All heavy atoms as TSV, in Angstrom:
chain	resi	resn	atom	element	x	y	z
A	1	MET	N	N	73.018	-5.699	-114.871
A	1	MET	CA	C	71.994	-6.042	-113.911
A	1	MET	C	C	72.353	-7.391	-113.313
A	1	MET	O	O	72.759	-8.297	-114.034
A	1	MET	CB	C	70.618	-6.116	-114.587
A	1	MET	CG	C	69.528	-6.478	-113.617
A	1	MET	SD	S	67.911	-6.732	-114.366
A	1	MET	CE	C	67.469	-5.079	-114.759
A	2	ILE	N	N	72.175	-7.501	-112.018
A	2	ILE	CA	C	72.422	-8.776	-111.353
A	2	ILE	C	C	71.210	-9.139	-110.505
A	2	ILE	O	O	70.510	-8.269	-110.003
A	2	ILE	CB	C	73.692	-8.742	-110.467
A	2	ILE	CG1	C	73.567	-7.682	-109.376
A	2	ILE	CG2	C	74.932	-8.514	-111.297
A	2	ILE	CD1	C	74.675	-7.719	-108.355
A	3	GLN	N	N	70.957	-10.423	-110.388
A	3	GLN	CA	C	69.879	-10.919	-109.547
A	3	GLN	C	C	70.474	-11.317	-108.204
A	3	GLN	O	O	71.408	-12.103	-108.158
A	3	GLN	CB	C	69.195	-12.134	-110.197
A	3	GLN	CG	C	68.547	-11.830	-111.529
A	3	GLN	CD	C	67.349	-10.913	-111.394
A	3	GLN	OE1	O	66.681	-10.899	-110.374
A	3	GLN	NE2	N	67.079	-10.141	-112.417
A	4	VAL	N	N	69.935	-10.760	-107.136
A	4	VAL	CA	C	70.436	-11.051	-105.794
A	4	VAL	C	C	69.307	-11.697	-105.004
A	4	VAL	O	O	68.185	-11.184	-104.997
A	4	VAL	CB	C	70.895	-9.748	-105.088
A	4	VAL	CG1	C	71.361	-10.039	-103.681
A	4	VAL	CG2	C	71.992	-9.073	-105.895
A	5	PRO	N	N	69.589	-12.818	-104.329
A	5	PRO	CA	C	68.553	-13.426	-103.490
A	5	PRO	C	C	68.043	-12.421	-102.453
A	5	PRO	O	O	68.820	-11.642	-101.898
A	5	PRO	CB	C	69.270	-14.588	-102.803
A	5	PRO	CG	C	70.458	-14.874	-103.662
A	5	PRO	CD	C	70.833	-13.566	-104.284
A	6	GLU	N	N	66.751	-12.427	-102.203
A	6	GLU	CA	C	66.124	-11.455	-101.301
A	6	GLU	C	C	66.772	-11.459	-99.915
A	6	GLU	O	O	66.961	-10.407	-99.317
A	6	GLU	CB	C	64.625	-11.757	-101.182
A	6	GLU	CG	C	63.828	-10.622	-100.579
A	6	GLU	CD	C	63.857	-9.346	-101.414
A	6	GLU	OE1	O	63.803	-9.442	-102.648
A	6	GLU	OE2	O	63.955	-8.268	-100.820
A	7	LYS	N	N	67.148	-12.629	-99.421
A	7	LYS	CA	C	67.738	-12.732	-98.080
A	7	LYS	C	C	69.107	-12.057	-97.999
A	7	LYS	O	O	69.553	-11.674	-96.930
A	7	LYS	CB	C	67.872	-14.195	-97.663
A	7	LYS	CG	C	66.541	-14.884	-97.448
A	7	LYS	CD	C	66.747	-16.320	-97.052
A	7	LYS	CE	C	65.412	-17.021	-96.855
A	7	LYS	NZ	N	65.570	-18.424	-96.515
A	8	LYS	N	N	69.786	-11.918	-99.122
A	8	LYS	CA	C	71.133	-11.339	-99.147
A	8	LYS	C	C	71.155	-9.923	-99.725
A	8	LYS	O	O	72.195	-9.295	-99.822
A	8	LYS	CB	C	72.074	-12.210	-99.984
A	8	LYS	CG	C	72.167	-13.637	-99.532
A	8	LYS	CD	C	72.915	-13.730	-98.240
A	8	LYS	CE	C	73.058	-15.191	-97.832
A	8	LYS	NZ	N	73.780	-15.369	-96.620
A	9	SER	N	N	70.013	-9.407	-100.093
A	9	SER	CA	C	69.921	-8.134	-100.790
A	9	SER	C	C	70.577	-6.971	-100.031
A	9	SER	O	O	71.375	-6.224	-100.599
A	9	SER	CB	C	68.461	-7.809	-101.076
A	9	SER	OG	O	68.346	-6.590	-101.742
A	10	LYS	N	N	70.251	-6.822	-98.755
A	10	LYS	CA	C	70.806	-5.694	-97.983
A	10	LYS	C	C	72.321	-5.791	-97.868
A	10	LYS	O	O	73.029	-4.797	-98.014
A	10	LYS	CB	C	70.172	-5.641	-96.595
A	10	LYS	CG	C	68.751	-5.156	-96.607
A	10	LYS	CD	C	68.203	-5.038	-95.205
A	10	LYS	CE	C	66.759	-4.563	-95.248
A	10	LYS	NZ	N	66.208	-4.412	-93.901
A	11	LEU	N	N	72.819	-6.985	-97.608
A	11	LEU	CA	C	74.258	-7.180	-97.472
A	11	LEU	C	C	74.977	-6.867	-98.776
A	11	LEU	O	O	75.962	-6.112	-98.795
A	11	LEU	CB	C	74.560	-8.622	-97.052
A	11	LEU	CG	C	76.030	-9.021	-97.025
A	11	LEU	CD1	C	76.778	-8.202	-95.979
A	11	LEU	CD2	C	76.168	-10.510	-96.758
A	12	ILE	N	N	74.477	-7.405	-99.876
A	12	ILE	CA	C	75.100	-7.191	-101.186
A	12	ILE	C	C	75.071	-5.708	-101.553
A	12	ILE	O	O	76.062	-5.149	-102.017
A	12	ILE	CB	C	74.412	-8.041	-102.282
A	12	ILE	CG1	C	74.558	-9.531	-101.970
A	12	ILE	CG2	C	74.937	-7.701	-103.655
A	12	ILE	CD1	C	75.979	-10.039	-101.943
A	13	LYS	N	N	73.920	-5.067	-101.329
A	13	LYS	CA	C	73.806	-3.640	-101.659
A	13	LYS	C	C	74.786	-2.804	-100.851
A	13	LYS	O	O	75.427	-1.897	-101.382
A	13	LYS	CB	C	72.373	-3.148	-101.429
A	13	LYS	CG	C	71.408	-3.602	-102.501
A	13	LYS	CD	C	70.020	-3.077	-102.233
A	13	LYS	CE	C	69.051	-3.542	-103.297
A	13	LYS	NZ	N	67.680	-3.060	-103.040
A	14	SER	N	N	74.912	-3.099	-99.572
A	14	SER	CA	C	75.834	-2.311	-98.764
A	14	SER	C	C	77.285	-2.536	-99.203
A	14	SER	O	O	78.080	-1.596	-99.250
A	14	SER	CB	C	75.666	-2.625	-97.282
A	14	SER	OG	O	76.020	-3.959	-97.005
A	15	LEU	N	N	77.627	-3.771	-99.554
A	15	LEU	CA	C	78.985	-4.043	-100.040
A	15	LEU	C	C	79.257	-3.329	-101.362
A	15	LEU	O	O	80.319	-2.747	-101.557
A	15	LEU	CB	C	79.197	-5.555	-100.212
A	15	LEU	CG	C	79.259	-6.373	-98.925
A	15	LEU	CD1	C	79.259	-7.861	-99.238
A	15	LEU	CD2	C	80.481	-5.997	-98.114
A	16	LEU	N	N	78.293	-3.371	-102.267
A	16	LEU	CA	C	78.468	-2.709	-103.558
A	16	LEU	C	C	78.598	-1.196	-103.393
A	16	LEU	O	O	79.404	-0.559	-104.065
A	16	LEU	CB	C	77.309	-3.061	-104.494
A	16	LEU	CG	C	77.284	-4.502	-105.001
A	16	LEU	CD1	C	75.996	-4.776	-105.760
A	16	LEU	CD2	C	78.495	-4.797	-105.856
A	17	LYS	N	N	77.796	-0.618	-102.501
A	17	LYS	CA	C	77.889	0.829	-102.252
A	17	LYS	C	C	79.255	1.198	-101.715
A	17	LYS	O	O	79.815	2.233	-102.073
A	17	LYS	CB	C	76.781	1.272	-101.295
A	17	LYS	CG	C	75.426	1.343	-101.960
A	17	LYS	CD	C	74.364	1.805	-100.983
A	17	LYS	CE	C	73.000	1.826	-101.649
A	17	LYS	NZ	N	71.933	2.254	-100.726
A	18	GLU	N	N	79.811	0.348	-100.837
A	18	GLU	CA	C	81.159	0.581	-100.303
A	18	GLU	C	C	82.198	0.590	-101.418
A	18	GLU	O	O	83.204	1.283	-101.341
A	18	GLU	CB	C	81.522	-0.496	-99.277
A	18	GLU	CG	C	80.816	-0.362	-97.964
A	18	GLU	CD	C	81.276	0.836	-97.163
A	18	GLU	OE1	O	82.478	1.147	-97.173
A	18	GLU	OE2	O	80.413	1.477	-96.531
A	19	LEU	N	N	81.923	-0.179	-102.484
A	19	LEU	CA	C	82.843	-0.245	-103.621
A	19	LEU	C	C	82.593	0.869	-104.643
A	19	LEU	O	O	83.266	0.942	-105.659
A	19	LEU	CB	C	82.728	-1.604	-104.310
A	19	LEU	CG	C	83.188	-2.804	-103.469
A	19	LEU	CD1	C	82.820	-4.107	-104.162
A	19	LEU	CD2	C	84.686	-2.729	-103.211
A	20	GLY	N	N	81.593	1.714	-104.371
A	20	GLY	CA	C	81.314	2.836	-105.262
A	20	GLY	C	C	80.312	2.554	-106.357
A	20	GLY	O	O	80.161	3.346	-107.284
A	21	VAL	N	N	79.626	1.430	-106.258
A	21	VAL	CA	C	78.619	1.080	-107.269
A	21	VAL	C	C	77.352	1.876	-107.005
A	21	VAL	O	O	76.908	2.009	-105.866
A	21	VAL	CB	C	78.318	-0.445	-107.218
A	21	VAL	CG1	C	77.189	-0.805	-108.166
A	21	VAL	CG2	C	79.571	-1.234	-107.558
A	22	ILE	N	N	76.756	2.420	-108.064
A	22	ILE	CA	C	75.502	3.153	-107.952
A	22	ILE	C	C	74.372	2.182	-108.255
A	22	ILE	O	O	74.348	1.536	-109.315
A	22	ILE	CB	C	75.458	4.339	-108.933
A	22	ILE	CG1	C	76.574	5.323	-108.592
A	22	ILE	CG2	C	74.091	5.014	-108.903
A	22	ILE	CD1	C	76.751	6.428	-109.607
A	23	ILE	N	N	73.447	2.057	-107.328
A	23	ILE	CA	C	72.326	1.130	-107.483
A	23	ILE	C	C	71.102	1.926	-107.907
A	23	ILE	O	O	70.659	2.830	-107.200
A	23	ILE	CB	C	72.070	0.367	-106.171
A	23	ILE	CG1	C	73.308	-0.453	-105.811
A	23	ILE	CG2	C	70.835	-0.520	-106.295
A	23	ILE	CD1	C	73.252	-1.118	-104.467
A	24	GLU	N	N	70.557	1.571	-109.074
A	24	GLU	CA	C	69.380	2.252	-109.589
A	24	GLU	C	C	68.137	1.441	-109.276
A	24	GLU	O	O	68.158	0.216	-109.301
A	24	GLU	CB	C	69.475	2.414	-111.113
A	24	GLU	CG	C	70.552	3.357	-111.555
A	24	GLU	CD	C	70.572	3.520	-113.069
A	24	GLU	OE1	O	69.851	2.802	-113.767
A	24	GLU	OE2	O	71.314	4.378	-113.528
A	25	ASN	N	N	67.064	2.140	-109.025
A	25	ASN	CA	C	65.783	1.492	-108.799
A	25	ASN	C	C	65.124	1.295	-110.164
A	25	ASN	O	O	64.807	2.253	-110.851
A	25	ASN	CB	C	64.921	2.373	-107.892
A	25	ASN	CG	C	63.610	1.741	-107.547
A	25	ASN	OD1	O	63.104	0.883	-108.261
A	25	ASN	ND2	N	63.038	2.165	-106.444
A	26	ASP	N	N	64.904	0.042	-110.569
A	26	ASP	CA	C	64.341	-0.257	-111.894
A	26	ASP	C	C	62.964	0.365	-112.083
A	26	ASP	O	O	62.637	0.842	-113.158
A	26	ASP	CB	C	64.251	-1.761	-112.115
A	26	ASP	CG	C	65.604	-2.398	-112.352
A	26	ASP	OD1	O	66.544	-1.669	-112.750
A	26	ASP	OD2	O	65.732	-3.613	-112.141
A	27	SER	N	N	62.131	0.356	-111.047
A	27	SER	CA	C	60.788	0.917	-111.155
A	27	SER	C	C	60.861	2.408	-111.464
A	27	SER	O	O	60.134	2.914	-112.311
A	27	SER	CB	C	60.006	0.709	-109.864
A	27	SER	OG	O	59.941	-0.647	-109.543
A	28	PHE	N	N	61.741	3.105	-110.763
A	28	PHE	CA	C	61.881	4.546	-110.975
A	28	PHE	C	C	62.409	4.827	-112.376
A	28	PHE	O	O	61.936	5.736	-113.060
A	28	PHE	CB	C	62.816	5.140	-109.925
A	28	PHE	CG	C	63.000	6.615	-110.058
A	28	PHE	CD1	C	62.002	7.490	-109.674
A	28	PHE	CD2	C	64.169	7.131	-110.596
A	28	PHE	CE1	C	62.162	8.855	-109.800
A	28	PHE	CE2	C	64.338	8.494	-110.731
A	28	PHE	CZ	C	63.335	9.358	-110.328
A	29	LYS	N	N	63.374	4.033	-112.825
A	29	LYS	CA	C	63.950	4.218	-114.151
A	29	LYS	C	C	62.892	4.011	-115.231
A	29	LYS	O	O	62.784	4.794	-116.163
A	29	LYS	CB	C	65.112	3.239	-114.350
A	29	LYS	CG	C	65.861	3.416	-115.627
A	29	LYS	CD	C	67.034	2.459	-115.694
A	29	LYS	CE	C	67.762	2.570	-117.009
A	29	LYS	NZ	N	68.851	1.611	-117.124
A	30	LEU	N	N	62.086	2.959	-115.085
A	30	LEU	CA	C	61.028	2.683	-116.058
A	30	LEU	C	C	60.003	3.814	-116.066
A	30	LEU	O	O	59.579	4.266	-117.130
A	30	LEU	CB	C	60.359	1.348	-115.735
A	30	LEU	CG	C	59.193	0.960	-116.636
A	30	LEU	CD1	C	59.644	0.845	-118.091
A	30	LEU	CD2	C	58.577	-0.344	-116.165
A	31	ALA	N	N	59.599	4.283	-114.888
A	31	ALA	CA	C	58.622	5.368	-114.803
A	31	ALA	C	C	59.156	6.629	-115.477
A	31	ALA	O	O	58.427	7.323	-116.187
A	31	ALA	CB	C	58.275	5.650	-113.348
A	32	THR	N	N	60.431	6.914	-115.287
A	32	THR	CA	C	61.045	8.090	-115.906
A	32	THR	C	C	61.040	7.964	-117.428
A	32	THR	O	O	60.724	8.921	-118.136
A	32	THR	CB	C	62.491	8.260	-115.401
A	32	THR	OG1	O	62.464	8.369	-113.980
A	32	THR	CG2	C	63.143	9.499	-115.988
A	33	GLU	N	N	61.365	6.774	-117.936
A	33	GLU	CA	C	61.360	6.553	-119.386
A	33	GLU	C	C	59.955	6.686	-119.951
A	33	GLU	O	O	59.755	7.298	-121.005
A	33	GLU	CB	C	61.931	5.177	-119.703
A	33	GLU	CG	C	63.418	5.060	-119.472
A	33	GLU	CD	C	63.942	3.646	-119.663
A	33	GLU	OE1	O	63.188	2.777	-120.137
A	33	GLU	OE2	O	65.113	3.412	-119.330
A	34	LEU	N	N	58.966	6.115	-119.262
A	34	LEU	CA	C	57.586	6.209	-119.741
A	34	LEU	C	C	57.087	7.651	-119.718
A	34	LEU	O	O	56.426	8.095	-120.651
A	34	LEU	CB	C	56.670	5.322	-118.887
A	34	LEU	CG	C	56.863	3.825	-119.067
A	34	LEU	CD1	C	56.022	3.064	-118.053
A	34	LEU	CD2	C	56.519	3.395	-120.474
A	35	ASN	N	N	57.407	8.378	-118.668
A	35	ASN	CA	C	56.996	9.779	-118.588
A	35	ASN	C	C	57.611	10.606	-119.712
A	35	ASN	O	O	56.983	11.530	-120.225
A	35	ASN	CB	C	57.366	10.377	-117.228
A	35	ASN	CG	C	56.431	9.938	-116.141
A	35	ASN	OD1	O	55.302	9.548	-116.394
A	35	ASN	ND2	N	56.910	9.993	-114.916
A	36	ALA	N	N	58.826	10.279	-120.104
A	36	ALA	CA	C	59.483	11.011	-121.183
A	36	ALA	C	C	58.796	10.766	-122.525
A	36	ALA	O	O	58.873	11.602	-123.421
A	36	ALA	CB	C	60.956	10.616	-121.261
A	37	MET	N	N	58.118	9.634	-122.668
A	37	MET	CA	C	57.446	9.301	-123.923
A	37	MET	C	C	56.067	9.962	-124.050
A	37	MET	O	O	55.502	9.999	-125.128
A	37	MET	CB	C	57.288	7.786	-124.066
A	37	MET	CG	C	58.607	7.073	-124.267
A	37	MET	SD	S	58.458	5.318	-124.671
A	37	MET	CE	C	57.519	4.661	-123.331
A	38	ILE	N	N	55.525	10.464	-122.953
A	38	ILE	CA	C	54.200	11.080	-122.983
A	38	ILE	C	C	54.309	12.456	-123.631
A	38	ILE	O	O	55.102	13.293	-123.217
A	38	ILE	CB	C	53.617	11.207	-121.560
A	38	ILE	CG1	C	53.405	9.819	-120.966
A	38	ILE	CG2	C	52.312	12.008	-121.590
A	38	ILE	CD1	C	52.997	9.833	-119.507
A	39	LYS	N	N	53.508	12.651	-124.654
A	39	LYS	CA	C	53.530	13.917	-125.376
A	39	LYS	C	C	52.486	14.860	-124.806
A	39	LYS	O	O	51.405	14.458	-124.412
A	39	LYS	CB	C	53.255	13.670	-126.863
A	39	LYS	CG	C	54.333	12.830	-127.506
A	39	LYS	CD	C	54.027	12.538	-128.952
A	39	LYS	CE	C	55.110	11.645	-129.526
A	39	LYS	NZ	N	54.787	11.149	-130.835
A	40	ARG	N	N	52.829	16.114	-124.778
A	40	ARG	CA	C	51.903	17.132	-124.286
A	40	ARG	C	C	50.786	17.307	-125.305
A	40	ARG	O	O	50.955	17.072	-126.485
A	40	ARG	CB	C	52.627	18.452	-124.095
A	40	ARG	CG	C	53.786	18.346	-123.119
A	40	ARG	CD	C	53.783	19.544	-122.183
A	40	ARG	NE	N	54.906	19.527	-121.282
A	40	ARG	CZ	C	54.846	19.028	-120.049
A	40	ARG	NH1	N	53.732	18.494	-119.620
A	40	ARG	NH2	N	55.895	19.033	-119.261
A	41	GLY	N	N	49.652	17.767	-124.818
A	41	GLY	CA	C	48.541	18.033	-125.721
A	41	GLY	C	C	47.237	17.484	-125.173
A	41	GLY	O	O	47.129	17.111	-124.004
A	42	LYS	N	N	46.259	17.408	-126.040
A	42	LYS	CA	C	44.933	16.950	-125.656
A	42	LYS	C	C	44.973	15.475	-125.263
A	42	LYS	O	O	45.502	14.641	-125.981
A	42	LYS	CB	C	43.974	17.138	-126.821
A	42	LYS	CG	C	42.566	16.688	-126.551
A	42	LYS	CD	C	41.703	16.822	-127.796
A	42	LYS	CE	C	40.336	16.228	-127.597
A	42	LYS	NZ	N	40.324	14.772	-127.648
A	43	LYS	N	N	44.395	15.179	-124.115
A	43	LYS	CA	C	44.308	13.804	-123.655
A	43	LYS	C	C	42.979	13.222	-124.126
A	43	LYS	O	O	41.953	13.897	-124.107
A	43	LYS	CB	C	44.370	13.743	-122.128
A	43	LYS	CG	C	45.609	14.375	-121.540
A	43	LYS	CD	C	46.825	13.503	-121.742
A	43	LYS	CE	C	48.029	14.040	-121.034
A	43	LYS	NZ	N	49.016	14.645	-121.852
A	44	PRO	N	N	42.969	11.972	-124.561
A	44	PRO	CA	C	41.714	11.378	-125.019
A	44	PRO	C	C	40.754	11.142	-123.851
A	44	PRO	O	O	41.180	10.889	-122.723
A	44	PRO	CB	C	42.152	10.041	-125.622
A	44	PRO	CG	C	43.446	9.729	-124.961
A	44	PRO	CD	C	44.082	11.040	-124.660
A	45	THR	N	N	39.471	11.242	-124.156
A	45	THR	CA	C	38.460	10.948	-123.142
A	45	THR	C	C	38.313	9.438	-123.029
A	45	THR	O	O	38.777	8.688	-123.901
A	45	THR	CB	C	37.101	11.553	-123.527
A	45	THR	OG1	O	36.639	10.900	-124.721
A	45	THR	CG2	C	37.189	13.053	-123.749
A	46	MET	N	N	37.643	8.986	-121.990
A	46	MET	CA	C	37.426	7.546	-121.818
A	46	MET	C	C	36.599	6.990	-122.977
A	46	MET	O	O	36.855	5.890	-123.461
A	46	MET	CB	C	36.730	7.266	-120.484
A	46	MET	CG	C	36.613	5.790	-120.179
A	46	MET	SD	S	38.180	4.873	-120.198
A	46	MET	CE	C	38.912	5.436	-118.704
A	47	ASP	N	N	35.629	7.751	-123.446
A	47	ASP	CA	C	34.822	7.299	-124.583
A	47	ASP	C	C	35.682	7.108	-125.832
A	47	ASP	O	O	35.503	6.154	-126.579
A	47	ASP	CB	C	33.702	8.305	-124.878
A	47	ASP	CG	C	32.620	8.300	-123.807
A	47	ASP	OD1	O	32.488	7.278	-123.102
A	47	ASP	OD2	O	31.910	9.317	-123.677
A	48	GLU	N	N	36.615	8.027	-126.051
A	48	GLU	CA	C	37.513	7.909	-127.208
A	48	GLU	C	C	38.429	6.689	-127.079
A	48	GLU	O	O	38.685	5.994	-128.058
A	48	GLU	CB	C	38.353	9.175	-127.361
A	48	GLU	CG	C	37.542	10.391	-127.771
A	48	GLU	CD	C	38.333	11.681	-127.705
A	48	GLU	OE1	O	39.219	11.809	-126.840
A	48	GLU	OE2	O	38.047	12.580	-128.536
A	49	ILE	N	N	38.897	6.425	-125.871
A	49	ILE	CA	C	39.758	5.268	-125.643
A	49	ILE	C	C	38.986	3.984	-125.908
A	49	ILE	O	O	39.467	3.083	-126.605
A	49	ILE	CB	C	40.319	5.287	-124.205
A	49	ILE	CG1	C	41.262	6.472	-124.026
A	49	ILE	CG2	C	41.021	3.970	-123.881
A	49	ILE	CD1	C	41.667	6.726	-122.587
A	50	VAL	N	N	37.776	3.893	-125.378
A	50	VAL	CA	C	36.941	2.703	-125.579
A	50	VAL	C	C	36.639	2.510	-127.061
A	50	VAL	O	O	36.716	1.397	-127.589
A	50	VAL	CB	C	35.635	2.805	-124.756
A	50	VAL	CG1	C	34.658	1.701	-125.129
A	50	VAL	CG2	C	35.949	2.772	-123.265
A	51	GLU	N	N	36.336	3.577	-127.747
A	51	GLU	CA	C	36.044	3.507	-129.181
A	51	GLU	C	C	37.254	2.980	-129.958
A	51	GLU	O	O	37.121	2.128	-130.839
A	51	GLU	CB	C	35.650	4.899	-129.692
A	51	GLU	CG	C	35.255	4.935	-131.150
A	51	GLU	CD	C	34.876	6.344	-131.594
A	51	GLU	OE1	O	34.367	7.114	-130.768
A	51	GLU	OE2	O	35.116	6.652	-132.778
A	52	GLU	N	N	38.439	3.459	-129.612
A	52	GLU	CA	C	39.650	3.012	-130.294
A	52	GLU	C	C	39.937	1.533	-130.018
A	52	GLU	O	O	40.293	0.779	-130.916
A	52	GLU	CB	C	40.835	3.864	-129.858
A	52	GLU	CG	C	42.118	3.516	-130.589
A	52	GLU	CD	C	43.279	4.427	-130.214
A	52	GLU	OE1	O	43.036	5.559	-129.753
A	52	GLU	OE2	O	44.422	3.997	-130.386
A	53	VAL	N	N	39.756	1.126	-128.774
A	53	VAL	CA	C	39.981	-0.282	-128.413
A	53	VAL	C	C	39.027	-1.177	-129.179
A	53	VAL	O	O	39.418	-2.207	-129.735
A	53	VAL	CB	C	39.821	-0.486	-126.885
A	53	VAL	CG1	C	39.780	-1.964	-126.540
A	53	VAL	CG2	C	40.948	0.204	-126.138
A	54	ARG	N	N	37.772	-0.791	-129.234
A	54	ARG	CA	C	36.776	-1.596	-129.972
A	54	ARG	C	C	37.122	-1.673	-131.457
A	54	ARG	O	O	36.973	-2.707	-132.086
A	54	ARG	CB	C	35.379	-1.013	-129.766
A	54	ARG	CG	C	34.844	-1.292	-128.389
A	54	ARG	CD	C	33.445	-0.786	-128.203
A	54	ARG	NE	N	32.952	-1.143	-126.894
A	54	ARG	CZ	C	32.039	-0.467	-126.218
A	54	ARG	NH1	N	31.491	0.625	-126.739
A	54	ARG	NH2	N	31.674	-0.853	-125.026
A	55	ALA	N	N	37.595	-0.564	-132.022
A	55	ALA	CA	C	37.949	-0.557	-133.435
A	55	ALA	C	C	39.132	-1.496	-133.701
A	55	ALA	O	O	39.139	-2.227	-134.691
A	55	ALA	CB	C	38.305	0.867	-133.882
A	56	VAL	N	N	40.113	-1.482	-132.830
A	56	VAL	CA	C	41.277	-2.353	-132.993
A	56	VAL	C	C	40.866	-3.814	-132.854
A	56	VAL	O	O	41.265	-4.665	-133.653
A	56	VAL	CB	C	42.382	-2.002	-131.970
A	56	VAL	CG1	C	43.475	-3.053	-131.940
A	56	VAL	CG2	C	42.961	-0.626	-132.288
A	57	ARG	N	N	40.027	-4.104	-131.867
A	57	ARG	CA	C	39.583	-5.489	-131.659
A	57	ARG	C	C	38.722	-5.989	-132.818
A	57	ARG	O	O	38.760	-7.167	-133.144
A	57	ARG	CB	C	38.819	-5.610	-130.346
A	57	ARG	CG	C	39.714	-5.491	-129.143
A	57	ARG	CD	C	38.958	-5.665	-127.874
A	57	ARG	NE	N	39.842	-5.588	-126.716
A	57	ARG	CZ	C	39.443	-5.613	-125.468
A	57	ARG	NH1	N	38.154	-5.723	-125.186
A	57	ARG	NH2	N	40.305	-5.543	-124.482
A	58	ALA	N	N	37.962	-5.093	-133.420
A	58	ALA	CA	C	37.096	-5.476	-134.526
A	58	ALA	C	C	37.919	-5.892	-135.761
A	58	ALA	O	O	37.479	-6.700	-136.575
A	58	ALA	CB	C	36.162	-4.336	-134.884
A	59	LYS	N	N	39.134	-5.350	-135.886
A	59	LYS	CA	C	39.993	-5.689	-137.021
A	59	LYS	C	C	40.551	-7.092	-136.924
A	59	LYS	O	O	40.918	-7.688	-137.919
A	59	LYS	CB	C	41.153	-4.690	-137.125
A	59	LYS	CG	C	40.724	-3.310	-137.536
A	59	LYS	CD	C	41.922	-2.379	-137.602
A	59	LYS	CE	C	41.502	-0.969	-137.953
A	59	LYS	NZ	N	42.649	-0.050	-137.953
A	60	HIS	N	N	40.654	-7.624	-135.705
A	60	HIS	CA	C	41.271	-8.947	-135.501
A	60	HIS	C	C	40.265	-10.007	-135.428
A	60	HIS	O	O	39.442	-10.461	-135.209
A	60	HIS	CB	C	42.123	-8.966	-134.248
A	60	HIS	CG	C	43.280	-8.006	-134.325
A	60	HIS	ND1	N	44.165	-7.957	-135.368
A	60	HIS	CD2	C	43.684	-7.035	-133.486
A	60	HIS	CE1	C	45.062	-7.020	-135.154
A	60	HIS	NE2	N	44.794	-6.435	-134.023
């Protein structure tokens, strides 16, 4: 991963593409990883989520 100044981003990306570098979108990659972690099945209701959050907070 490299950090490119915003003003030079388009130029750097076009040069890298010319060299055969594949540029990945970090947001898309993260979303794909998170989606892969979601398990199929019953989804909790909002009441269940709130109850769990309160229980966790009560322990601390």
